[in-house]
N, C-alpha and C positions, 0 to 999 in steps of 0.2 A: 629812154623814157623814164620819167621820174614819178613815184607813186608816194603821196604824202599820207600816212596813216593818220587818223586822229589822235589828238592828245589822249593819252593813257588808254589807248586801244587795247583790248586784252591780247595776250599772245597768242591764243588759238585764231584770233581772227588775223593776226599778220601772218601767221603759219599757213593759212588757208590760201590767202593772195599767193604766199610765196610757192606752195606747192602747185597751184594752179599755172604759174608762170614756168616753173621748172617742167611740168609736165608738157608744156608747148615748146620744149627747147630753148629757153632763154637762160642766161647767166643772172643771177640775182645777187646784188652786193648790199647788205643791209648797213645802215647809218643808224644808230640808236642815241638820241639826245638824252635829255635827264626826265621829259616827258612824252617825247613822240618819234617815232620811228619813220624814216626814210627809205625806200626802196629804190635801188638803181638798176635797171633793166638794159641790160645789154644783149644785142643781137638783131635780128630783121625787126624792130619795133614797127618800121612802116606797115607790115602785115596786121598789126593790132588795131583795132578800134577801141580807143581809148575809153569810149563810153561804157563798155563792158566791165571795165575794173572800177569806173566810178559807182557802179550799183553794188560792189560788194560792202558787206558790213564792216564797218571800221576804216573806210578810206574815205580821206577828206578830199583830196583833188589828184588828178592825174595830168601830167602834161608832159609835152616833149621838149628835150634839150637841143637846142640850136648849136651849141658849141661841140666841135668835133672830140674833145676832152670831155668824159663824162664824170668819171668818179673823182679826179682832182678838181672839178669845179666847184664854186660857191653854190651853184644851183643844186647840188646832190645832198653837200654838206654845208649848213649855214654858219655855224659856229667854228672857231678856229681849231685845228687839230694840235693836240699837245704830244708830241713825241718824246716818250721818257726812255733814256739810256743811262742804265745802272745809277737810277735815282735822280737824274738831271733832266729837268723838264724842258724841252725845246719847244717855243709857240706858244708860252704863256706869258704871264706879267714879267717874269725876268728877262732880261737880255743876257744871253749865254756866250761867253767868251771862250773858244777853242784855240789854242796854241801850242807850239812845239815845232821840232825841226821839219824841214820839208823831207829828209831821208834819214833815216837812223842809221849812224856809221859806226857807232861802239856804245857800250855799256855806259861808259863814263861821259860822252857827249849827251847821251839822252837822258841819264839821271841827273845831271849838272842844269840842263835846260828844265826838266820836268819839275824841279823842285823851285827853280825860279819862277817859272809861270804859276806854278800852284800857290807860292806865297803871294804873288801879286795878284791873286783871285780868280784865274781861269780854272774852268770846270770841266774841260774835255782836254785831252792830250793827243795831238795829232802827230803822226809820224810815219813816214812811208817805208814799207819794207818790200815793195814792188814798186819799181819807179818806170814809168813809159818815158824813154827820151828821145829828142829828136835826133839824134846821133847814137849809132849802134856801139861805139865805142866809149860812152860815158858809163858812169856807175849805174849799174841796174837795180841796186838795193841788196839788203841781206838775206830776203826771203824769210823763211820761216824761223830762223836764229833772230832775226830782226822783229818779228812779232812775240817772241817769247821776251825779248827785253822791254818791249811795249807795255806787255800785260805786266810785268815785274814792276816796271816805274809806275803805272797806272796804279796799282795796287797800295805802293809804298806811299804816294801823295794823295789816295782816295780821288782818282779822277777817272771817268769814263775815257775810252780809247777811240780813237777814229783813224783808219787806214784805208788806202787805196787797193779795190780788187781790179784786176785787169782782165781776166778770164775764168771761164765757168770752173774751170778744174782747180780754181785756188778757193773757191768758196768754204767748201767742207774744211779745209785746213785752216782758215781764217778765224772759223765761228768760235772755238775756244780761248781767242785771245784779244778779239776786236769786238768793242759794243756797238761801233757804227761803221758800216761798209761804205765806204766811199767809191762812185763810180765818177772817174776823171773826166774833163771836157771831150777828150778824144773818143771815149766810148759812151758819149751820151746817146748815140744812136746805133749801139751794138745791140741789137734788139733780142739776140740770143741771150746775151748776159742780162740783159733787164729782166726778160721773162724768168730766168733761173732765180734772179734775185727775188721775184714774186713768189716763188715757192717756199722761202724762208721766212721765219718770223723774228727779224731784226731789223733795227732801224737803218736805212740806206740814205746817204746823203749824196744827191744828185745835181752834179755841176752843169751848168749850162754850156752847151759847145761854142766854141769860139766863134762860129757863123750861124748859130740858132737863133731863129725868131722865138717870141714867148710861146707862141703856140706850138711850135715843135718842141720846145723844151717841156710843155706840160703833157704833151702825148708821150713823150719819154717816160715821165713819171706814170702815165696810164698805163703803161707797159707792165710795170712794177706793180701796180694797185689792181690791175685785172688779174693778176695771179693770186690776190688775196693778201698781199703785203700792205697794209696802208700806213706803214710807218715811214713816210717819206719826208726828206727835209730838202728843200731846193736850195741850190747856193749859185749866186750871182758871183761869175769871177771875171769878169771882162770881157769884151767881144772883139774881135778884130776889125779895124776900120782903117780908113786912110792914114790917120795918125800915127807918126813914128817917135814922137816924144816920151812914150811910154811904152811898155810890153805889150799891152792890150787897153781897151777905153772900157771903164768902169760904168756899166748903165745904171746909174743910180735910179732913174726914173723906174727900173725894172721892180723896185723894191715895193712902190704903192700899186703898180699896175697889178703885181702878183696878189697883193693884198686884195685888191677888189676882185680879181677873176677866181681865185684859188682859196681854199681852206688850209692848204697846206704852209707848214712853216717856211720863212724864208731868210737866209742868212747871206753875207757875201764875203768875198776873199780880197782883199785890198792888197795883199801879197803878189799874187798872180796878175792881177789886174795892172799893177803899175810897173813891178820888177826892178823898184827902186825903194831903198828903206826910207828915204827922206820924204817920199809920197806916202809912204803907208799909213804913217799917223794922221795925217788930214783927211784921208780918205775913211779910214776907220771912223773919225768922228763923223764925218757925213753919212756912213752908213747907218749909224746908230740914230742920228737925227731924222733919217729918211724913215725910220720905223721898223727897221729888222730885227728880227728875232735874235741876232746874234752876229758874231764876227769871227772868221777863220784867219789866223795870224801865224806868220812863221817866225819863229824864234831860234837863235842859235846862239849857245855861248860863246862861239868865237867864229864868227861870220867869214871872216877872211881865210878861214881854214876849209870852210865846208866843201863838201865833195860836190853840193847841188845848190845852186841858186843862193849862194852867199850874199850877193848884192842886195836881195830883197829881204832878207833877214833881220829883224831888229835883233838889238843887243838885249839882253834881259832887264838892265837898267831902263832902256828906252820903253821897253815894255810895261814896266811899271809906272813909269811917269804916265804912258797914255791910259792905263787903269784908272790911274787918279783922274785925269781929263774926263773919262767917260763915265764916271763918277759923278759928275757935274752935269753932263748932258743928259745922263739917262732919267734922272726926276724931270727934267723939263720936258718930255715927250711922255709923261706920265707912265714910266716904266720903272723897274728896279734891278738891282744886279746883286 
């Protein structure tokens, strides 16, 4: 249920409504705009006669939310959420490019790549320290040592950092080094992990599961937000279809659909969607043209020697050319870089 307070309603009137709801055993989530407060009520709202709350001083309207996802819905918050990571705003007027290697392999590999993507204009440095791999014999990442390298590289080139968290036990150890914690496609419905991430106050990048519907994806975001962490960024990374020409099928339509259904920022990952560097550039152009708030791209200084996903990683020179192309597209859709 959603309770919309009147514009410029006094704090004491808002607090009175909140106190009444909490007293009845409901969870209350507050969304405060420039001049109006919206309360999201979670619990057995079917037991409430909404007319009771319509009579409270300062209440403008009360209505029930039909979507199963409440807090991530545009109904709960009409204006777009801007998630800020180390000064980088994601979801605002700027299109934010996140780039870096799939996996952190060495200090030299990470620094060379970081310097290249920063010079080209990327704002967030990606790099995996813990890697979920289909084969148990594949490289699993450098762990904490990799995170330390990521933080050092991010500080040197003045970029925020993003890296994947795979399990609850890794969260605390990642917090000093990572500005955005990424939940990978395989963990999108790891509800214990999502709930634990709801307890921290750091941005979460939530990738869409490879077979997940948009509703399931938004419900996964709901797990994080229900814990009080509203700093969620959605990432479309391709879904599994019958097509075999690419690694996955990038669902471009998910971008405008999310824009209508949710207030959360939406970015996309053309590297994991296609699995081939010759497809990454055109897909990245399409992602920006479709209205995404950002693009997540894999870049490696020497892809042929990469221990993970070399065929889908761009060379630094390719990435620089792509950035020049995006600077032409971005103004055409009313955004900036």
